Residue, then its C-alpha position, 0 to 999 in steps of 0.5 A: m500500500a502506498v504511503p500517504p505524502g504526509d507519512q513518508g518522512a516518518s517512514r524513512i526515519e524508521t527505516g534509516g533511509s535518507i530524507e528527501s530535500s526540496r530538490e527531490s520532491l514537493w514533500g521534501a520542500g514542505w509543500r505536503c506537510s500534514r502536521p505542524g511542528t512541535y515548535k508551536q508548543l514553544l510559542t506563548r501568547r506573547d509570540r505574535p507574528f512580527s511585522w515590519l509594516t507597523l510604525a514602531p519597528l520602523w521608528q525604532s530602526r531609524n538609525d539606519r537612515v540617520a547614519r546614511w543621511f547624516g554620517d555613520p558614527t559606528d566606527d567611532h562607537r566601536r572604537a569607544w567600546m574597545e577602549e571601554r573594555g580595555v581588552t588584554n587579549p589583542d588577538l581577541l581569541v576564544d580557544h576551542s582548539a582542544r576538541d578535534p575533530i569538532s562540530f558546531l552550528l551556524l545560523g544568521d538573522t535569528g531574532e524576530g521572536d515569532a514562528s519564523q525563529y522558533a521553527v528552527v529550534p527543534p531541528l537545530l537541537a536535533e542536529g546539534a546534539d554533538s556540537a561544541f558551540a553555536f554561532i550567529c552571523s548578524d541580527v541577533i535581535y530585531p528590530a533594533g537591539g536592546v538589552d531587554e529584547y534578548v529575553e524572548k528573542f534569544f534566551r527563551p528560544y535557545r534555552a535548551y541548547p546546552q552549549p555556548i553561543y557566540a555571535v557577530p552583530g548585524n546592522h539591527d544590533w547596532y541600532d541601539d549603539c550595540t548596547g544589548f549585544m555588548f551587554w549579553f555577549c561581551g559582559a559590558e554593563q557600562i556604556p562608553k561616552w561617545k564623541r559629540g561629532g562636531v557642530s556641522p548641520g549633519a552632525l546636529m541632525r544626527r544627534l537630534l534624530w538618533r535613537h538612544p539605547p533603551r534602559p534595561h530592567r533588572r527583572r528582565v535581565d534576571k529572567a534572561r539569565a535564568l533561562r540559560a543558567e547552566p555553566a556549560q551554556e556560558a559564553s564570554q567573547p572579548a569584543p564584537y569581532l573575534a577569532i575562535d580556534a575551533g579544533p583544526l579551524r580558525l573562525v574569524g568573525i568581523d563586525t560590519g556595523i550598519e553599512g557593511n564596512i569595518d574600521r581601521e583598527q579592526g582591519e589591522w586586527l583582521r590582517r594579523v589574525s589571518r596572517d599569524s595562524p597557519r590553520p585553515k580559516l572561515l570568515l564569519t560576517g554580518k554582510p555576505i561578500y557574494v549575494d543575489g548575484e552581486y559582489h560586495p568585497g567589504p571596504m575597510e577604513g584606510g584602504g583595501t577590502v575584507d575580500d582582499v584578506v580572504t583571497a590572499h593565498e598566505h592567509n589560508y582561507i577556505g571560505a566566507i559565510g555571511g548573514d543579512i539576507h534571509n535565505y541560503q546561497r552558495y557561491p564557489v569562486n574559482l580564483p586565478d591561482g587555481r584555488t576555489l573559495l566557498y562563499l555562503v549566505s546563511g541568513g535563514g535562521g529566524a526572520f522573514m524570507h527574502e525571495t530567491h526567484t529574482i537571483p539572475n542566472l549566474d552565468h550572465a551576472g558578470l561575476a568572475g570565477v562564478s558559474e550557475r552550475r555550482f550555484r545553489c540556493y534555498p529555497m530554490r527559485g521556483d519554490s520562492l516564486s510559488r510561495f510569494s504568488q500564494l501570499w500575494a494572492r491572499k492580499w486584497i490588493g493582490r486579488l484585486l490585481g488578479a493574483r493567483f497561486i502558481e503551483p511549485d512545479v509550474a513556478a519552477a518551470l516558469v523560472g527555468e524558461w526565464l533564466g534558461l535553466t532546467p528545473v531541478r525536480a523531475t516533476a517540475r520538468q514535466a509541468e505544464i504552464s498555463d496562460a493564467d500562470r504566466r500572467s500571474a508570474d509576470a504581474l508578480f515580477k513587476l512588483a517592487a524589488r526587495k529594498r534594503g535598509a532599516l525602513h524595510l519597505p514592502f515586498s518580502e516583509f509585506l508577504d511574510w508568513n508563519e506557517s509551513p513551508l517556512f524555508k528556514s535553514f541553518l548550517h552544521v559544520d564538522a571539521r577535522v585535520d583532513e576534511v571540513r564538511i558543511r551541511c545546510f539543513a532545512a527547517t520547514g516547520c513540518g512536524e514530520q521533518e523536525q527530528a531529521p531535517p532535509i539536507e539542502d546542501d552538502l559540501r566538503a573541503a580537503p587538502v589536495d597538493g597543499r591546497w584546500q579544494w571543495s567538492f559538491h554533492 
């Protein structure tokens, strides 16, 4: 007797078989979910869906626009934090080198505090049982940091994770001058005295409009600490940027502030910790270097770029992983000297999903060393288009404009036509496209493209949702002397897939003739 679609996952788990991914079936993508995950039980009445389309988060996030219009004080504020801390460990090193081999988790853009975040927790705990620590790349808290915000958006979601959690701040973590991040991750309870910044019209406007850090409340602080009170859960990092010797790897985490650049002192530190250790290295950053078919090398104050450091042969980097954009993307880049560096976007850890169907065919994007054949994203472009068509059709304005749900395989076939690609799923290669599907897809593509920045004006945010398939993700990294393996696990929100989540990508690096090379599965 055939197994119903909703029961296939449990059947495979019991028989020890592999779990299908979105590349293999609609069930693997979460489109055939028969029951919601247990993460629903973690939510409370306080966990209302987070929305960017209200005035409060837009106003709280105003420092992004203020910084871009009237001058960004982030570099000076970061310098003040470092001076206030009086760091005695110049390499800002956290030592996990004794555990070899080692396993750790990595996720980005976590902190909405609603179903988008909590749906990642059960599969994260299931897959991270053997991990030494977890690391958050970018935007630990939405919309704008704050010490009190960590109770419901960090401590409660990850209270059952038994190991320490480290992080680098994203732009949203800087909208309170990084006070919440520095308090919880670095133990900084005293806010530095900032420089006034002159008396120019821009400086005066910035001081007038700047959002100052909200005051913490002792009861909230005590409640947060009680949620992750075990000694093994404690993590203390020296600064908002740091290095971690993780078994045979060195992880180098940088703080890219609001606009994606790093200050002169951090740049000098980055070059030093990259040069002085022979270990293979992974860069962890709040801003990805390759994303959405574009290249953002990351400017450094005083000259040069972050990617200059990453690509330098003597620094022995094998890849770079960044958050900020809320999905998963893979860019293997062939360098002129024959090496391949792996650049990943891992921002699917708990916020609304950014679409992938607007990512161009990489063969036509003009990125040196990048090919469509080795690119991968999650959700796949077709699933992204299908989900957004479904959500757009639910809005009254979408219905007024004739929007309709485009079935996932049909959407994949449409994207294949537009971009000159063959759909990945076999069922999508057999899909028939109707005229109505074409009209609906054309109308969706004419909507405003995704906007970046603190105001987060519509598209992805307007079409946010909190039910499966959620298309969230996280990374599990395993490292030993002769191999590094990175797996991207999906968090769909389906109960059938929580304890054995689908693997959406599986990457391995090994030294070959003295150079680390990646293979792809």
